C-alpha positions as CSV (number, residue, x, y, z in Angstrom):
1,M,81.1,-6.6,-0.1
2,K,77.1,-6.8,-1.1
3,V,76.0,-3.6,-2.7
4,L,72.2,-3.0,-3.1
5,I,71.3,-0.6,-5.8
6,V,67.8,0.5,-5.9
7,D,66.4,2.4,-9.1
8,D,63.9,2.4,-11.1
9,E,65.6,4.3,-14.0
10,A,67.4,1.4,-15.4
11,A,70.4,3.1,-17.0
12,I,71.7,4.6,-14.2
13,A,71.6,1.6,-12.2
14,A,73.3,-0.6,-15.1
15,V,75.9,1.8,-15.3
16,F,76.3,2.1,-11.3
17,A,76.3,-1.8,-11.4
18,Q,79.2,-2.2,-13.9
19,T,81.1,0.5,-12.2
20,L,80.6,-1.9,-8.7
21,T,80.9,-4.8,-10.1
22,K,84.5,-3.9,-12.0
23,A,85.6,-2.4,-8.9
24,G,84.7,-6.2,-7.1
25,Y,81.7,-5.3,-5.1
26,E,79.0,-8.0,-5.3
27,V,75.5,-5.8,-7.2
28,V,72.1,-6.7,-6.3
29,L,69.6,-4.7,-8.1
30,A,65.5,-3.4,-7.2
31,V,63.4,-1.7,-9.1
32,S,60.8,-0.7,-6.4
33,G,60.5,-0.2,-3.0
34,K,58.8,-2.9,-2.6
35,E,61.3,-5.4,-4.0
36,A,64.1,-3.3,-1.8
37,Q,62.6,-4.7,0.8
38,D,62.5,-7.9,0.0
39,K,66.1,-8.4,-1.2
40,A,67.1,-6.3,1.8
41,K,65.7,-9.2,3.8
42,S,67.1,-12.1,1.2
43,E,70.2,-11.0,-0.2
44,K,71.3,-9.1,3.5
45,P,73.6,-6.4,1.7
46,D,76.6,-4.7,3.5
47,I,75.2,-1.4,1.8
48,I,72.0,-0.4,-0.2
49,L,72.3,2.7,-2.1
50,L,68.4,3.8,-2.5
51,D,66.7,5.8,-4.8
52,Q,64.4,9.0,-3.7
53,I,62.1,8.9,-5.8
54,L,60.6,5.0,-7.0
55,P,57.5,3.7,-8.9
56,D,55.8,2.8,-5.5
57,M,56.9,4.5,-2.7
58,N,59.5,6.9,-2.0
59,G,62.9,6.7,-0.3
60,N,62.7,7.9,2.7
61,Q,59.3,5.9,3.3
62,V,60.9,3.0,1.9
63,L,64.2,3.9,4.8
64,R,62.2,4.1,7.2
65,V,60.5,0.8,7.2
66,L,64.4,-0.9,6.3
67,K,65.3,0.7,10.0
68,S,62.1,-0.4,11.7
69,Q,62.8,-4.2,10.9
70,D,65.1,-6.4,12.4
71,E,66.3,-8.4,9.4
72,T,67.4,-4.7,8.0
73,K,67.7,-2.1,10.9
74,K,71.6,-2.3,10.7
75,I,72.1,-2.4,7.0
76,P,73.8,1.1,6.3
77,V,71.8,3.1,3.3
78,A,72.8,5.7,1.3
79,I,70.0,7.8,-0.6
80,V,71.1,8.7,-4.3
81,S,68.9,11.4,-5.5
82,N,68.0,14.0,-7.9
83,F,66.4,16.0,-5.7
84,N,68.6,18.3,-3.4
85,Q,65.6,19.8,-1.2
86,D,66.5,20.4,2.3
87,G,63.4,18.6,3.5
88,L,64.1,15.3,1.7
89,V,67.9,15.2,3.1
90,E,67.1,16.4,6.7
91,E,64.1,13.4,6.8
92,A,66.7,10.5,5.4
93,M,69.4,11.8,7.9
94,K,67.3,11.6,10.1
95,N,65.6,8.3,9.5
96,G,69.0,6.5,9.7
97,A,70.8,7.3,6.2
98,V,74.3,7.4,6.3
99,E,74.4,9.5,3.3
100,Y,72.6,11.7,0.6
101,I,73.9,11.4,-2.5
102,L,73.4,13.7,-5.6
103,K,72.9,11.3,-9.1
104,Y,74.1,14.6,-10.9
105,Q,77.2,15.3,-8.8
106,I,78.5,12.1,-8.9
107,S,80.4,10.5,-11.3
108,P,80.7,6.6,-11.0
109,Q,84.1,6.0,-10.6
110,D,83.2,9.0,-7.6
111,L,80.4,6.2,-6.5
112,V,83.1,3.6,-5.9
113,E,85.5,5.8,-4.1
114,K,82.6,7.1,-2.1
115,I,81.3,3.6,-1.1
116,K,85.1,2.8,-0.4
117,Q,84.7,5.6,2.3
118,M,81.7,4.7,3.4
119,E,83.3,1.2,4.1
120,K,86.5,2.9,6.1
121,T,84.4,4.5,8.1
122,L,81.2,1.8,9.1
123,Q,84.1,-0.6,9.5
124,G,86.2,1.4,12.4
125,S,83.1,2.9,13.9
126,G,79.2,2.3,14.6
127,W,77.4,3.9,11.4
128,Q,74.3,4.3,13.7
129,D,76.2,6.5,15.7
130,T,77.5,9.2,13.5
131,N,76.7,11.5,10.5
132,D,79.8,11.3,9.5
133,F,78.4,11.5,5.6
134,V,76.7,14.2,5.3
135,N,77.8,16.2,2.9
């Protein structure tokens, strides 16, 4: 399973990437919204972990673009953020995010478990029709 991690904080991206790689996932990294869009098309990840705050656009903007394009609209996207503002969470879920994960509340190992949970749920049902991952 391939996971695209989109985060401009190199230390966080490195920790998440290392943990996911050790757990057996193939990891691709992007540091901007534009790079995320390009890599989502070229790498065809199974899941995207998308930071809310990026240097060129916010996660919800990237999410809207991904969900509007045929090549990327079916890829499950989880927002991973330090921001727990209701408006951001609601917008993300409305735009098609399957999960909103708070960085400060999740350890790298918990992230692996969360992805495994997402994987099982996504394999078992149509992810577009559910919000099973809302905390």
